N, CA, C, O and the ligand as a Tripos MOL2 file, in Angstrom:
@<TRIPOS>MOLECULE
protein
  289   287    73     0     0
PROTEIN
NO_CHARGES

@<TRIPOS>ATOM
      1 N         -39.9310   32.3400  -45.7110 N.3       1 MET1
      2 CA        -40.4390   32.0650  -44.4450 C.3       1 MET1
      3 C         -41.4800   33.4250  -44.3690 C.2       1 MET1
      4 O         -41.1400   34.5480  -44.7420 O.2       1 MET1
      5 N         -42.5650   33.1430  -43.9130 N.am      2 PRO2
      6 CA        -43.4510   34.3140  -43.7060 C.3       2 PRO2
      7 C         -43.0150   35.2610  -42.7630 C.2       2 PRO2
      8 O         -42.2100   34.8560  -41.9240 O.2       2 PRO2
      9 N         -43.4300   36.6180  -42.7130 N.am      3 ALA3
     10 CA        -43.1220   37.5450  -41.9530 C.3       3 ALA3
     11 C         -43.9570   37.1770  -40.6140 C.2       3 ALA3
     12 O         -45.1640   36.9360  -40.6030 O.2       3 ALA3
     13 N         -43.1510   37.1750  -39.5560 N.am      4 VAL4
     14 CA        -43.8510   37.1800  -38.2900 C.3       4 VAL4
     15 C         -44.5020   38.6990  -37.7840 C.2       4 VAL4
     16 O         -43.8670   39.7530  -37.8260 O.2       4 VAL4
     17 N         -45.7940   38.5690  -37.3390 N.am      5 ARG5
     18 CA        -46.4890   39.6480  -36.7890 C.3       5 ARG5
     19 C         -45.9880   39.7320  -35.4700 C.2       5 ARG5
     20 O         -45.7820   38.7020  -34.8270 O.2       5 ARG5
     21 N         -45.7420   41.0070  -34.9410 N.am      6 THR6
     22 CA        -45.4440   41.2930  -33.5150 C.3       6 THR6
     23 C         -46.4160   42.2680  -33.0530 C.2       6 THR6
     24 O         -47.0300   43.0270  -33.8020 O.2       6 THR6
     25 N         -46.5310   42.2180  -31.7950 N.am      7 VAL7
     26 CA        -47.2400   43.0500  -31.1700 C.3       7 VAL7
     27 C         -46.6230   43.6480  -29.8350 C.2       7 VAL7
     28 O         -45.7400   43.0400  -29.2290 O.2       7 VAL7
     29 N         -47.1430   44.9050  -29.3900 N.am      8 THR8
     30 CA        -46.3820   45.3510  -28.1680 C.3       8 THR8
     31 C         -47.0330   44.6870  -26.8720 C.2       8 THR8
     32 O         -48.2500   44.5600  -26.7320 O.2       8 THR8
     33 N         -46.0240   44.2540  -25.8890 N.am      9 CYS9
     34 CA        -46.7320   43.7810  -24.6190 C.3       9 CYS9
     35 C         -46.9900   45.1660  -23.8860 C.2       9 CYS9
     36 O         -46.1700   46.0480  -23.6270 O.2       9 CYS9
     37 N         -48.4360   45.1150  -23.6070 N.am     10 PRO10
     38 CA        -48.9750   46.1850  -22.9990 C.3      10 PRO10
     39 C         -48.4400   46.5560  -21.5210 C.2      10 PRO10
     40 O         -48.7210   47.6370  -21.0030 O.2      10 PRO10
     41 N         -47.6580   45.5920  -20.8900 N.am     11 THR11
     42 CA        -47.2050   45.7780  -19.5450 C.3      11 THR11
     43 C         -45.6420   46.2840  -19.7830 C.2      11 THR11
     44 O         -45.3290   47.3190  -19.1950 O.2      11 THR11
     45 N         -44.8460   45.7660  -20.4310 N.am     12 CYS12
     46 CA        -43.5540   46.1200  -20.4550 C.3      12 CYS12
     47 C         -43.1730   46.7260  -21.8410 C.2      12 CYS12
     48 O         -42.0460   47.1760  -22.0430 O.2      12 CYS12
     49 N         -44.0590   46.7230  -22.6980 N.am     13 ASN13
     50 CA        -43.7640   47.4680  -24.1220 C.3      13 ASN13
     51 C         -42.7560   46.6810  -25.1270 C.2      13 ASN13
     52 O         -42.3290   47.1780  -26.1690 O.2      13 ASN13
     53 N         -42.4370   45.3640  -24.6530 N.am     14 ARG14
     54 CA        -41.5740   44.6300  -25.5130 C.3      14 ARG14
     55 C         -42.3290   44.0380  -26.8120 C.2      14 ARG14
     56 O         -43.5150   43.7120  -26.7620 O.2      14 ARG14
     57 N         -41.7340   43.9520  -27.6970 N.am     15 PRO15
     58 CA        -42.1490   43.2620  -29.0640 C.3      15 PRO15
     59 C         -42.6040   41.7790  -28.4660 C.2      15 PRO15
     60 O         -41.9150   41.0680  -27.7340 O.2      15 PRO15
     61 N         -43.8680   41.5080  -28.9360 N.am     16 VAL16
     62 CA        -44.2440   39.9710  -28.8200 C.3      16 VAL16
     63 C         -44.6560   39.4000  -30.1670 C.2      16 VAL16
     64 O         -45.4730   39.9650  -30.8940 O.2      16 VAL16
     65 N         -44.0670   38.2810  -30.4580 N.am     17 GLU17
     66 CA        -44.2100   37.5120  -31.3720 C.3      17 GLU17
     67 C         -45.9400   36.7180  -31.5270 C.2      17 GLU17
     68 O         -46.3600   35.8500  -30.7620 O.2      17 GLU17
     69 N         -46.6410   37.2580  -32.6110 N.am     18 TRP18
     70 CA        -48.0050   36.8390  -32.3900 C.3      18 TRP18
     71 C         -48.1030   35.4340  -33.2100 C.2      18 TRP18
     72 O         -48.4030   35.3670  -34.4020 O.2      18 TRP18
     73 N         -47.8430   34.4830  -32.4940 N.am     19 SER19
     74 CA        -47.7940   33.1490  -32.7150 C.3      19 SER19
     75 C         -48.0180   32.3060  -31.8250 C.2      19 SER19
     76 O         -48.1340   32.8050  -30.7060 O.2      19 SER19
     77 N         -48.1460   31.0170  -31.8930 N.am     20 GLU20
     78 CA        -48.2760   30.0460  -30.9460 C.3      20 GLU20
     79 C         -47.0660   30.0010  -30.0870 C.2      20 GLU20
     80 O         -47.1430   29.4080  -29.0110 O.2      20 GLU20
     81 N         -45.8630   30.6150  -30.4810 N.am     21 LYS21
     82 CA        -44.8160   30.6250  -29.4650 C.3      21 LYS21
     83 C         -45.2060   31.7060  -28.1800 C.2      21 LYS21
     84 O         -44.6290   31.6900  -27.0930 O.2      21 LYS21
     85 N         -46.0930   32.4590  -28.4790 N.am     22 SER22
     86 CA        -46.4910   33.2460  -27.2890 C.3      22 SER22
     87 C         -47.8140   32.9830  -26.8600 C.2      22 SER22
     88 O         -48.7920   33.5900  -27.2960 O.2      22 SER22
     89 N         -47.8590   32.0020  -25.9330 N.am     23 PRO23
     90 CA        -49.3050   31.7280  -25.6070 C.3      23 PRO23
     91 C         -50.0870   32.6880  -24.7760 C.2      23 PRO23
     92 O         -51.3030   32.6130  -24.6000 O.2      23 PRO23
     93 N         -49.1490   33.7640  -24.1890 N.am     24 TYR24
     94 CA        -49.7480   34.9660  -23.2870 C.3      24 TYR24
     95 C         -50.1270   36.0460  -24.0640 C.2      24 TYR24
     96 O         -50.6820   37.0160  -23.5480 O.2      24 TYR24
     97 N         -49.8350   35.9700  -25.5140 N.am     25 ARG25
     98 CA        -50.0250   37.2910  -26.2470 C.3      25 ARG25
     99 C         -51.4990   37.8590  -25.9260 C.2      25 ARG25
    100 O         -52.4840   37.1740  -25.6490 O.2      25 ARG25
    101 N         -51.4390   39.1440  -26.0170 N.am     26 PRO26
    102 CA        -50.5920   40.1300  -26.2990 C.3      26 PRO26
    103 C         -49.5140   40.5590  -25.4370 C.2      26 PRO26
    104 O         -48.6880   41.4310  -25.7080 O.2      26 PRO26
    105 N         -49.5960   39.8230  -24.2940 N.am     27 PHE27
    106 CA        -48.4770   39.9210  -23.3580 C.3      27 PHE27
    107 C         -47.3370   39.0180  -23.7270 C.2      27 PHE27
    108 O         -47.4760   37.9670  -24.3540 O.2      27 PHE27
    109 N         -46.1230   39.5360  -23.2640 N.am     28 CYS28
    110 CA        -44.8970   38.6720  -23.5590 C.3      28 CYS28
    111 C         -44.5240   37.6200  -22.7080 C.2      28 CYS28
    112 O         -43.5660   36.9040  -22.9990 O.2      28 CYS28
    113 N         -45.3370   37.4150  -21.4480 N.am     29 SER29
    114 CA        -45.0820   36.2920  -20.6940 C.3      29 SER29
    115 C         -46.3890   36.2750  -19.5980 C.2      29 SER29
    116 O         -47.2160   37.1810  -19.4940 O.2      29 SER29
    117 N         -46.3690   35.2920  -18.9810 N.am     30 GLU30
    118 CA        -47.6500   35.0620  -18.0580 C.3      30 GLU30
    119 C         -47.2660   36.0600  -16.9860 C.2      30 GLU30
    120 O         -48.2650   36.5860  -16.4960 O.2      30 GLU30
    121 N         -45.9630   36.5350  -16.4040 N.am     31 ARG31
    122 CA        -45.9170   37.5100  -15.6730 C.3      31 ARG31
    123 C         -46.5100   38.8890  -15.7020 C.2      31 ARG31
    124 O         -47.0550   39.5540  -14.8210 O.2      31 ARG31
    125 N         -46.1880   39.1850  -17.2610 N.am     32 CYS32
    126 CA        -46.8420   40.5640  -17.6850 C.3      32 CYS32
    127 C         -48.3080   40.3730  -17.7440 C.2      32 CYS32
    128 O         -48.9740   41.3900  -17.5450 O.2      32 CYS32
    129 N         -48.9190   39.3100  -17.9700 N.am     33 LYS33
    130 CA        -50.4330   39.2190  -18.0090 C.3      33 LYS33
    131 C         -50.9100   39.3800  -16.7230 C.2      33 LYS33
    132 O         -51.7480   40.2390  -16.4470 O.2      33 LYS33
    133 N         -50.3970   38.5540  -15.8520 N.am     34 LEU34
    134 CA        -50.8410   38.8420  -14.4520 C.3      34 LEU34
    135 C         -50.6320   40.2290  -13.8220 C.2      34 LEU34
    136 O         -51.4480   40.6990  -13.0290 O.2      34 LEU34
    137 N         -49.5920   40.8220  -14.1740 N.am     35 ILE35
    138 CA        -49.4580   42.2000  -13.8190 C.3      35 ILE35
    139 C         -50.4580   43.0970  -14.2240 C.2      35 ILE35
    140 O         -50.9370   43.9860  -13.5200 O.2      35 ILE35
    141 N         -50.7950   42.7970  -15.5340 N.am     36 ASP36
    142 CA        -51.9870   43.6750  -16.0040 C.3      36 ASP36
    143 C         -53.2140   43.4290  -15.5200 C.2      36 ASP36
    144 O         -54.0000   44.3700  -15.4130 O.2      36 ASP36
    145 N         -53.5410   42.3020  -15.1960 N.am     37 LEU37
    146 CA        -54.6600   41.9550  -14.6790 C.3      37 LEU37
    147 C         -54.8770   42.2490  -13.3620 C.2      37 LEU37
    148 O         -55.9870   42.3360  -12.8390 O.2      37 LEU37
    149 N         -53.7110   42.4170  -12.7680 N.am     38 GLY38
    150 CA        -53.6540   42.7510  -11.2270 C.3      38 GLY38
    151 C         -54.0310   44.3280  -11.4520 C.2      38 GLY38
    152 O         -55.0200   44.8400  -10.9260 O.2      38 GLY38
    153 N         -53.2350   44.9440  -12.1910 N.am     39 ALA39
    154 CA        -53.5030   46.2760  -12.2920 C.3      39 ALA39
    155 C         -54.9780   46.8330  -12.6100 C.2      39 ALA39
    156 O         -55.4800   47.9060  -12.2750 O.2      39 ALA39
    157 N         -55.4960   45.8170  -13.3300 N.am     40 TRP40
    158 CA        -56.9620   46.0720  -13.8550 C.3      40 TRP40
    159 C         -57.9780   45.9290  -12.4100 C.2      40 TRP40
    160 O         -58.8380   46.7560  -12.1070 O.2      40 TRP40
    161 N         -57.6600   44.7170  -11.6430 N.am     41 ALA41
    162 CA        -58.4350   44.2570  -10.4860 C.3      41 ALA41
    163 C         -58.2470   45.4280   -9.3570 C.2      41 ALA41
    164 O         -59.1600   45.9040   -8.6810 O.2      41 ALA41
    165 N         -56.8830   45.7830   -9.3000 N.am     42 SER42
    166 CA        -56.8530   46.9270   -8.2350 C.3      42 SER42
    167 C         -57.7030   47.9720   -8.3740 C.2      42 SER42
    168 O         -58.0920   48.5980   -7.3880 O.2      42 SER42
    169 N         -58.0770   48.2650   -9.6050 N.am     43 GLU43
    170 CA        -58.7770   49.4440   -9.9590 C.3      43 GLU43
    171 C         -60.2580   49.1930   -9.7060 C.2      43 GLU43
    172 O         -61.0180   50.0910   -9.3440 O.2      43 GLU43
    173 N         -60.6150   47.9960   -9.9020 N.am     44 GLN44
    174 CA        -62.0190   47.6350   -9.8040 C.3      44 GLN44
    175 C         -62.4980   47.2280   -8.5090 C.2      44 GLN44
    176 O         -63.6670   47.3430   -8.1390 O.2      44 GLN44
    177 N         -61.4010   46.6700   -7.7280 N.am     45 HIS45
    178 CA        -62.0190   45.8650   -6.6440 C.3      45 HIS45
    179 C         -61.1530   46.3240   -5.5340 C.2      45 HIS45
    180 O         -60.1730   46.9740   -5.8970 O.2      45 HIS45
    181 N         -61.2870   46.1440   -4.3380 N.am     46 THR46
    182 CA        -60.5750   46.4460   -3.2340 C.3      46 THR46
    183 C         -59.5480   45.2420   -2.7190 C.2      46 THR46
    184 O         -59.8800   44.0830   -2.4710 O.2      46 THR46
    185 N         -58.5160   45.6840   -2.6450 N.am     47 ILE47
    186 CA        -57.3890   44.5710   -2.4450 C.3      47 ILE47
    187 C         -57.6040   43.7860   -1.0180 C.2      47 ILE47
    188 O         -57.6240   44.4630    0.0100 O.2      47 ILE47
    189 N         -57.7170   42.7830   -0.9710 N.am     48 PRO48
    190 CA        -57.9200   41.9570    0.1760 C.3      48 PRO48
    191 C         -56.8410   42.2640    1.0630 C.2      48 PRO48
    192 O         -55.6820   42.1520    0.6640 O.2      48 PRO48
    193 N         -57.1380   42.6910    2.3810 N.am     49 GLY49
    194 CA        -56.1720   42.8400    3.4230 C.3      49 GLY49
    195 C         -55.8910   44.2090    3.6110 C.2      49 GLY49
    196 O         -55.2410   44.6070    4.5780 O.2      49 GLY49
    197 N         -56.4560   45.1260    2.5280 N.am     50 GLU50
    198 CA        -56.1500   46.5490    2.6480 C.3      50 GLU50
    199 C         -57.2220   47.1310    3.5750 C.2      50 GLU50
    200 O         -58.4360   47.0070    3.4090 O.2      50 GLU50
    201 N         -56.5970   47.7980    4.5960 N.am     51 PRO51
    202 CA        -57.4300   48.2790    5.7080 C.3      51 PRO51
    203 C         -58.4960   49.3810    4.9170 C.2      51 PRO51
    204 O         -58.0760   49.8830    3.8750 O.2      51 PRO51
    205 N         -59.5030   49.6600    5.2720 N.am     52 LEU52
    206 CA        -60.4480   50.5560    4.4090 C.3      52 LEU52
    207 C         -60.8090   51.9150    5.3940 C.2      52 LEU52
    208 O         -61.2760   52.9870    5.0070 O.2      52 LEU52
    209 N         -60.4810   51.5640    6.6420 N.am     53 GLY53
    210 CA        -60.7590   52.6980    7.5760 C.3      53 GLY53
    211 C         -62.0570   52.9680    8.3250 C.2      53 GLY53
    212 O         -62.2450   53.7140    9.2850 O.2      53 GLY53
    213 N         -62.9980   52.1070    7.5950 N.am     54 ASP54
    214 CA        -64.2760   52.1080    8.1630 C.3      54 ASP54
    215 C         -64.8180   50.6370    8.0480 C.2      54 ASP54
    216 O         -64.3660   49.8740    7.1940 O.2      54 ASP54
    217 N         -65.7660   50.2750    8.9010 N.am     55 GLY55
    218 CA        -66.1970   48.9330    9.1650 C.3      55 GLY55
    219 C         -65.4090   48.2170   10.1000 C.2      55 GLY55
    220 O         -66.0380   47.4690   10.8490 O.2      55 GLY55
    221 N         -64.0080   48.2790   10.2510 N.am     56 GLN56
    222 CA        -63.6000   47.8770   11.4420 C.3      56 GLN56
    223 C         -62.4600   48.9450   12.0420 C.2      56 GLN56
    224 O         -61.2490   48.8620   11.8370 O.2      56 GLN56
    225 N         -63.0900   49.8890   12.7720 N.am     57 PRO57
    226 CA        -62.3580   50.8730   13.4930 C.3      57 PRO57
    227 C         -61.6080   50.3310   14.4360 C.2      57 PRO57
    228 O         -62.0400   49.5410   15.2750 O.2      57 PRO57
    229 N         -60.2300   50.7910   14.3400 N.am     58 GLU58
    230 CA        -59.3040   50.3410   15.3550 C.3      58 GLU58
    231 C         -59.6180   51.0350   16.8940 C.2      58 GLU58
    232 O         -59.8960   52.2270   17.0250 O.2      58 GLU58
    233 N         -59.5390   50.2480   17.8150 N.am     59 ASP59
    234 CA        -59.6600   50.4900   19.1750 C.3      59 ASP59
    235 C         -58.1840   51.0270   19.8220 C.2      59 ASP59
    236 O         -57.3050   50.1940   20.0400 O.2      59 ASP59
    237 N         -57.9880   52.2920   20.0820 N.am     60 PRO60
    238 CA        -56.5830   52.7070   20.5080 C.3      60 PRO60
    239 C         -56.4230   52.3290   21.9050 C.2      60 PRO60
    240 O         -55.2960   52.4800   22.3760 O.2      60 PRO60
    241 N         -57.3620   51.8560   22.6720 N.am     61 ASP61
    242 CA        -57.3400   51.4130   24.0950 C.3      61 ASP61
    243 C         -57.0540   49.8570   24.1150 C.2      61 ASP61
    244 O         -56.7510   49.2860   25.1630 O.2      61 ASP61
    245 N         -57.1490   49.2950   23.0770 N.am     62 HIS62
    246 CA        -57.1320   47.9210   23.0220 C.3      62 HIS62
    247 C         -55.4730   47.3630   23.0930 C.2      62 HIS62
    248 O         -54.6410   47.7750   22.2850 O.2      62 HIS62
    249 N         -55.1870   46.5250   24.0100 N.am     63 GLU63
    250 CA        -53.7470   46.1340   24.0020 C.3      63 GLU63
    251 C         -53.3420   45.2020   22.6180 C.2      63 GLU63
    252 O         -54.0600   44.3760   22.0540 O.2      63 GLU63
    253 N         -52.1230   45.5650   22.3110 N.am     64 PRO64
    254 CA        -51.6540   44.6090   21.1800 C.3      64 PRO64
    255 C         -51.6280   43.2700   21.5190 C.2      64 PRO64
    256 O         -51.5140   42.8980   22.6870 O.2      64 PRO64
    257 N         -51.7460   42.3570   20.3710 N.am     65 PRO65
    258 CA        -51.7300   40.9040   20.8630 C.3      65 PRO65
    259 C         -50.5750   40.4100   21.5760 C.2      65 PRO65
    260 O         -50.6580   39.4790   22.3780 O.2      65 PRO65
    261 N         -49.4840   41.0190   21.3000 N.am     66 ASN66
    262 CA        -48.3030   40.6540   21.8000 C.3      66 ASN66
    263 C         -47.4130   41.7380   22.0830 C.2      66 ASN66
    264 O         -47.3640   42.5600   21.1670 O.2      66 ASN66
    265 N         -46.7180   41.9780   23.0430 N.am     67 GLY67
    266 CA        -45.8400   43.1750   23.3590 C.3      67 GLY67
    267 C         -44.7630   43.1940   22.3640 C.2      67 GLY67
    268 O         -43.7000   42.7250   22.7720 O.2      67 GLY67
    269 N         -44.7820   43.6070   21.2000 N.am     68 SER68
    270 CA        -44.0600   43.7010   20.2090 C.3      68 SER68
    271 C         -42.9050   44.7710   20.5250 C.2      68 SER68
    272 O         -43.2430   45.9310   20.7610 O.2      68 SER68
    273 N         -41.6080   44.4240   20.5350 N.am     69 ASP69
    274 CA        -40.6800   45.2450   20.9090 C.3      69 ASP69
    275 C         -39.5510   45.1260   19.9340 C.2      69 ASP69
    276 O         -38.5200   44.5640   20.3050 O.2      69 ASP69
    277 N         -39.6570   45.6280   18.6580 N.am     70 PRO70
    278 CA        -38.6080   45.3520   17.6340 C.3      70 PRO70
    279 C         -37.1530   45.8600   18.0890 C.2      70 PRO70
    280 O         -36.1320   45.5370   17.4810 O.2      70 PRO70
    281 N         -37.1630   46.5230   18.9970 N.am     71 SER71
    282 CA        -35.6770   47.2380   19.4250 C.3      71 SER71
    283 C         -34.8570   46.0010   20.0130 C.2      71 SER71
    284 O         -33.6620   45.9340   19.7210 O.2      71 SER71
    285 N         -35.3390   45.1650   20.7010 N.am     72 LYS72
    286 CA        -34.5480   44.2930   21.2860 C.3      72 LYS72
    287 C         -34.0540   42.9820   20.3400 C.2      72 LYS72
    288 O         -33.3130   42.1230   20.8150 O.2      72 LYS72
    289 ZN        -44.2420   42.1060  -21.0550 Zn       73 ZN73
@<TRIPOS>BOND
     1     1     2 1
     2     2     3 1
     3     3     4 2
     4     3     5 am
     5     5     6 1
     6     6     7 1
     7     7     8 2
     8     7     9 am
     9     9    10 1
    10    10    11 1
    11    11    12 2
    12    11    13 am
    13    13    14 1
    14    14    15 1
    15    15    16 2
    16    15    17 am
    17    17    18 1
    18    18    19 1
    19    19    20 2
    20    19    21 am
    21    21    22 1
    22    22    23 1
    23    23    24 2
    24    23    25 am
    25    25    26 1
    26    26    27 1
    27    27    28 2
    28    27    29 am
    29    29    30 1
    30    30    31 1
    31    31    32 2
    32    31    33 am
    33    33    34 1
    34    34    35 1
    35    35    36 2
    36    35    37 am
    37    37    38 1
    38    38    39 1
    39    39    40 2
    40    39    41 am
    41    41    42 1
    42    42    43 1
    43    43    44 2
    44    43    45 am
    45    45    46 1
    46    46    47 1
    47    47    48 2
    48    47    49 am
    49    49    50 1
    50    50    51 1
    51    51    52 2
    52    51    53 am
    53    53    54 1
    54    54    55 1
    55    55    56 2
    56    55    57 am
    57    57    58 1
    58    58    59 1
    59    59    60 2
    60    59    61 am
    61    61    62 1
    62    62    63 1
    63    63    64 2
    64    63    65 am
    65    65    66 1
    66    66    67 1
    67    67    68 2
    68    67    69 am
    69    69    70 1
    70    70    71 1
    71    71    72 2
    72    71    73 am
    73    73    74 1
    74    74    75 1
    75    75    76 2
    76    75    77 am
    77    77    78 1
    78    78    79 1
    79    79    80 2
    80    79    81 am
    81    81    82 1
    82    82    83 1
    83    83    84 2
    84    83    85 am
    85    85    86 1
    86    86    87 1
    87    87    88 2
    88    87    89 am
    89    89    90 1
    90    90    91 1
    91    91    92 2
    92    91    93 am
    93    93    94 1
    94    94    95 1
    95    95    96 2
    96    95    97 am
    97    97    98 1
    98    98    99 1
    99    99   100 2
   100    99   101 am
   101   101   102 1
   102   102   103 1
   103   103   104 2
   104   103   105 am
   105   105   106 1
   106   106   107 1
   107   107   108 2
   108   107   109 am
   109   109   110 1
   110   110   111 1
   111   111   112 2
   112   111   113 am
   113   113   114 1
   114   114   115 1
   115   115   116 2
   116   115   117 am
   117   117   118 1
   118   118   119 1
   119   119   120 2
   120   119   121 am
   121   121   122 1
   122   122   123 1
   123   123   124 2
   124   123   125 am
   125   125   126 1
   126   126   127 1
   127   127   128 2
   128   127   129 am
   129   129   130 1
   130   130   131 1
   131   131   132 2
   132   131   133 am
   133   133   134 1
   134   134   135 1
   135   135   136 2
   136   135   137 am
   137   137   138 1
   138   138   139 1
   139   139   140 2
   140   139   141 am
   141   141   142 1
   142   142   143 1
   143   143   144 2
   144   143   145 am
   145   145   146 1
   146   146   147 1
   147   147   148 2
   148   147   149 am
   149   149   150 1
   150   150   151 1
   151   151   152 2
   152   151   153 am
   153   153   154 1
   154   154   155 1
   155   155   156 2
   156   155   157 am
   157   157   158 1
   158   158   159 1
   159   159   160 2
   160   159   161 am
   161   161   162 1
   162   162   163 1
   163   163   164 2
   164   163   165 am
   165   165   166 1
   166   166   167 1
   167   167   168 2
   168   167   169 am
   169   169   170 1
   170   170   171 1
   171   171   172 2
   172   171   173 am
   173   173   174 1
   174   174   175 1
   175   175   176 2
   176   175   177 am
   177   177   178 1
   178   178   179 1
   179   179   180 2
   180   179   181 am
   181   181   182 1
   182   182   183 1
   183   183   184 2
   184   183   185 am
   185   185   186 1
   186   186   187 1
   187   187   188 2
   188   187   189 am
   189   189   190 1
   190   190   191 1
   191   191   192 2
   192   191   193 am
   193   193   194 1
   194   194   195 1
   195   195   196 2
   196   195   197 am
   197   197   198 1
   198   198   199 1
   199   199   200 2
   200   199   201 am
   201   201   202 1
   202   202   203 1
   203   203   204 2
   204   203   205 am
   205   205   206 1
   206   206   207 1
   207   207   208 2
   208   207   209 am
   209   209   210 1
   210   210   211 1
   211   211   212 2
   212   211   213 am
   213   213   214 1
   214   214   215 1
   215   215   216 2
   216   215   217 am
   217   217   218 1
   218   218   219 1
   219   219   220 2
   220   219   221 am
   221   221   222 1
   222   222   223 1
   223   223   224 2
   224   223   225 am
   225   225   226 1
   226   226   227 1
   227   227   228 2
   228   227   229 am
   229   229   230 1
   230   230   231 1
   231   231   232 2
   232   231   233 am
   233   233   234 1
   234   234   235 1
   235   235   236 2
   236   235   237 am
   237   237   238 1
   238   238   239 1
   239   239   240 2
   240   239   241 am
   241   241   242 1
   242   242   243 1
   243   243   244 2
   244   243   245 am
   245   245   246 1
   246   246   247 1
   247   247   248 2
   248   247   249 am
   249   249   250 1
   250   250   251 1
   251   251   252 2
   252   251   253 am
   253   253   254 1
   254   254   255 1
   255   255   256 2
   256   255   257 am
   257   257   258 1
   258   258   259 1
   259   259   260 2
   260   259   261 am
   261   261   262 1
   262   262   263 1
   263   263   264 2
   264   263   265 am
   265   265   266 1
   266   266   267 1
   267   267   268 2
   268   267   269 am
   269   269   270 1
   270   270   271 1
   271   271   272 2
   272   271   273 am
   273   273   274 1
   274   274   275 1
   275   275   276 2
   276   275   277 am
   277   277   278 1
   278   278   279 1
   279   279   280 2
   280   279   281 am
   281   281   282 1
   282   282   283 1
   283   283   284 2
   284   283   285 am
   285   285   286 1
   286   286   287 1
   287   287   288 2
@<TRIPOS>SUBSTRUCTURE
     1 MET1         2 RESIDUE 1 A MET
     2 PRO2         6 RESIDUE 1 A PRO
     3 ALA3        10 RESIDUE 1 A ALA
     4 VAL4        14 RESIDUE 1 A VAL
     5 ARG5        18 RESIDUE 1 A ARG
     6 THR6        22 RESIDUE 1 A THR
     7 VAL7        26 RESIDUE 1 A VAL
     8 THR8        30 RESIDUE 1 A THR
     9 CYS9        34 RESIDUE 1 A CYS
    10 PRO10       38 RESIDUE 1 A PRO
    11 THR11       42 RESIDUE 1 A THR
    12 CYS12       46 RESIDUE 1 A CYS
    13 ASN13       50 RESIDUE 1 A ASN
    14 ARG14       54 RESIDUE 1 A ARG
    15 PRO15       58 RESIDUE 1 A PRO
    16 VAL16       62 RESIDUE 1 A VAL
    17 GLU17       66 RESIDUE 1 A GLU
    18 TRP18       70 RESIDUE 1 A TRP
    19 SER19       74 RESIDUE 1 A SER
    20 GLU20       78 RESIDUE 1 A GLU
    21 LYS21       82 RESIDUE 1 A LYS
    22 SER22       86 RESIDUE 1 A SER
    23 PRO23       90 RESIDUE 1 A PRO
    24 TYR24       94 RESIDUE 1 A TYR
    25 ARG25       98 RESIDUE 1 A ARG
    26 PRO26      102 RESIDUE 1 A PRO
    27 PHE27      106 RESIDUE 1 A PHE
    28 CYS28      110 RESIDUE 1 A CYS
    29 SER29      114 RESIDUE 1 A SER
    30 GLU30      118 RESIDUE 1 A GLU
    31 ARG31      122 RESIDUE 1 A ARG
    32 CYS32      126 RESIDUE 1 A CYS
    33 LYS33      130 RESIDUE 1 A LYS
    34 LEU34      134 RESIDUE 1 A LEU
    35 ILE35      138 RESIDUE 1 A ILE
    36 ASP36      142 RESIDUE 1 A ASP
    37 LEU37      146 RESIDUE 1 A LEU
    38 GLY38      150 RESIDUE 1 A GLY
    39 ALA39      154 RESIDUE 1 A ALA
    40 TRP40      158 RESIDUE 1 A TRP
    41 ALA41      162 RESIDUE 1 A ALA
    42 SER42      166 RESIDUE 1 A SER
    43 GLU43      170 RESIDUE 1 A GLU
    44 GLN44      174 RESIDUE 1 A GLN
    45 HIS45      178 RESIDUE 1 A HIS
    46 THR46      182 RESIDUE 1 A THR
    47 ILE47      186 RESIDUE 1 A ILE
    48 PRO48      190 RESIDUE 1 A PRO
    49 GLY49      194 RESIDUE 1 A GLY
    50 GLU50      198 RESIDUE 1 A GLU
    51 PRO51      202 RESIDUE 1 A PRO
    52 LEU52      206 RESIDUE 1 A LEU
    53 GLY53      210 RESIDUE 1 A GLY
    54 ASP54      214 RESIDUE 1 A ASP
    55 GLY55      218 RESIDUE 1 A GLY
    56 GLN56      222 RESIDUE 1 A GLN
    57 PRO57      226 RESIDUE 1 A PRO
    58 GLU58      230 RESIDUE 1 A GLU
    59 ASP59      234 RESIDUE 1 A ASP
    60 PRO60      238 RESIDUE 1 A PRO
    61 ASP61      242 RESIDUE 1 A ASP
    62 HIS62      246 RESIDUE 1 A HIS
    63 GLU63      250 RESIDUE 1 A GLU
    64 PRO64      254 RESIDUE 1 A PRO
    65 PRO65      258 RESIDUE 1 A PRO
    66 ASN66      262 RESIDUE 1 A ASN
    67 GLY67      266 RESIDUE 1 A GLY
    68 SER68      270 RESIDUE 1 A SER
    69 ASP69      274 RESIDUE 1 A ASP
    70 PRO70      278 RESIDUE 1 A PRO
    71 SER71      282 RESIDUE 1 A SER
    72 LYS72      286 RESIDUE 1 A LYS
    73 ZN73       289 GROUP 0 **** ****
């Protein structure tokens, strides 16, 4: 049987079989692929929902939407 070439998953550093068994190579799984892409995206783009601090300044005098009282 031929020797199976393996690569290292960039996300978790696990050996990944370089064959049709690993559709997400060089990642070991779709999860690791998405994690790597997510890390790349977070460096290139702003994460949606992340407050920037400018553009929409918070108004300290504005009342909260609902009287949140987590202590109750
Ligand atoms: Zn992995």
